[in-house]
Phi, psi and omega in degrees: 000126179279164182295145178222150177299140183261129174262138184244133179222163177287317184227133174246120178263130182255109179112131179246041171266203185295329178288310184296317180293317177298318180298321178298320179294315178301315182298313180300319184284323189259339177228063189299342180274356182275130173277148181203161171226156170242121174259129182232127183287330181279174183276358179200176182280169174121334179059240179308321187278357167261321181297312187272117183231022181286158182302135175084003185309129182206172178287154174248013172219163188289149182280347177290331175257336177280333172287165182286151178289340182269357181224109181303138173265127184241009178261198179290155181302314176261122189242154176281165177298325178297317179293321178294316181295325177296321178296316179294324175298323177295319177301314180301314182292315184292335184246007175064039184279340192304320182292344182264354184260131175246107181278163179057035177247105180260118180284130181253331180207153177218121184238122177273135177242114176293334182301317178246006176054051180215156169268135177247112189250131179248130180227165175241125179262123181273126179273174182299331180270006175095353178287159178240128183247137180291141177225139178238137176226135175252132184220143177284331182218140179252125181246100188274110185236029187271000180089204189222007180223159180282125183280335184283343179199150176260182181267124174232119179298155181276070182293143175298142174075009185300332181285346180278342185295131184269349177276201182249137178247129185228135169263136183302334182288346179225057186291124181282141180293334187266008183284115177253118183263000182303124178074007183264148171268123186244133170247122176258115178273120183121157183219027179273199183298325180296310178299319182292338178271316184292316188299312179295336182284333181254346179299133185090338176267334177252174180298315177191149177232135180242131174269111181258118182233142177288325178208157185290164180234150172280141173228152173243130179256147177181168177290145174275065180201160176231113185299322179296317179296317179299318179295313181295327177293318179298330178275006180058034174291137180307142182305324181293322177293312180304313180302313184292317180296312182295320178301313180294322180294318178297316178295323176297315180294320179297319179297319180293320179293316179299317179299317180295327179298333180262330182270329179218062188299324182289327175296316179298317178307312181298322181294315180296317179294325175296325177296320178292319177304315180295323181291324181278330180092172181303148177093358184248012187301314180297321180296320179297314182296325182279321190250350185226028179237085186298157177285331183271168181277157180303138176072014169278345167226162185298138180261122181279135173270130180251099185292132179056022176058031188296326177298314183286333173296318180297323178290315183299324182273359175085005178279341182222156178217165181236135176232128178252108186192170177257148178278121175278311179188163170275144174235177185301322187265353182164232186230126175268127186264165181299331179288348184102343180289145175248125175267112180285140183208146170263330180223131174244126179254121182266085175275060192251016171100193190257166164255119181302139180239133184251111181052042174073015182058029179272142176280105180264147172215153179232115182051043175088351183261127179301141181281130167257091189298326182294342179272353181281158173245135186279147171251105180054032172070015182221331173242171192214140176302138179081001179240099179285151169049051180213137173227143180241129175273109176236114190281191184269146174279319187259005176216177185291140181305319189292336178304317180283327177298322176294316180297315181292329175301315177296316183297312184299318180296319177296322179294318178298318178296323179294320175301314181296317182294328179276350184069027180261157178250342185219151176218135178214136176296143177217142176288140177267175180302319181288349181263343183297133178082003178294150179292139180256145181232164177298164177309317174226126180286128186299330178287346180268316182202131192216050175292161188300318186295329178286318180297325180288333188233009185299333179292347179270351188260161179293169178264164171237158180264187185266355182211164178294147005265023188261018180261145169250085198288329185057031183234100182301321188288343170269314186292329181297338176262321186283316186297316178297335181258004183304130181284115181279351182239033180271006180094351181276348174241128177258127181254147180203000000 
């Protein structure tokens, strides 16, 4: 990399998705004197909602909580990627963020220097002709909003014989523009939110689509509408009031449901299966028991919402079917299952999840020493021992990602103000005497939440401790009270 002029800012935000754009708004509103830039590797904003372009792409949580608390959501609860990107575009316009975003900037390294208390970031800017030019940015604080998975490729297991298949294999994360499914037999491997979104979008457009799952998944069925929001709008309640009231009601209901999943999981299981039974209609009871009765307890993995039961409508009408079996190998005509059955296919879609990404796959170093992120201990799930002046936005599994992005936005701004008030330039979490020797646990405990991408990559993530502030609680209903009141001078943060 050749030398490049260095631009200097107070705060560097990494990523122009829902976390990065929201963080920029919080920073502008709460720390108006701070200079900042947003570096984004893709050619435009949106993050997840730009990467994923498969048919039917939509949210799997409601937009009243997935939207920002500072911008009322006025559309349907479950929104398409186009609707979400339009909303994000409005945020950029309303808050004048465009001039602060640098697209096509891929960060390759970030080096902390205690001597000048700054991060020195090296990036490559991709030009229109595909060339890459070096860019250097110096920042007092790094705000990591790049998410948790690799955008350039998804996870596809190494199935035996996959090279023998004569059809086409597609991962939803890299959906090709030229893929024509008309008259094709399609097998979608996986049964998470991606499959539940994709299948109803292509059912009826292809010859037939089969959802092939190794084990069943929980689903929640419901109308893509919110009765309370509709009533408040009919009463001409201001949109900001409607947004806040509906947001609080949804959070209240979610908290009650989550509690029930842990206190009476089998009752919740029966209720969820009853919802699928109702969506499929009479005569499908045996199918529900075989294909929609997971081995795990409710909310140990994310529960996909099926708006208006569209997935089950496709099954009921014969355009889609579900097979629960293990893949033995790929064959020329399709997939041979452990049961001996062969699923013939022209197109196989591998809706098999993400590849975990750790801090953007950026080469980090601190005072010349390469960072071993897995050896760090988290401070409230957002800062880390040994990493000065850095916060990572990692959202909730059982609630909307943006809820935590908003909370962390408030926290980082309060921390920056605290640094200024103390006349300090650096802050880093450190274990106190009472914390030494505490038992360490994984970033996420598997008995609490265990999706495949976390199980495959949890060894790359930091550890958490057994007590505050070293816990990564993943509990919005606790953090919404604790994080705003977190004591910044209890000795767990070292200022300098």
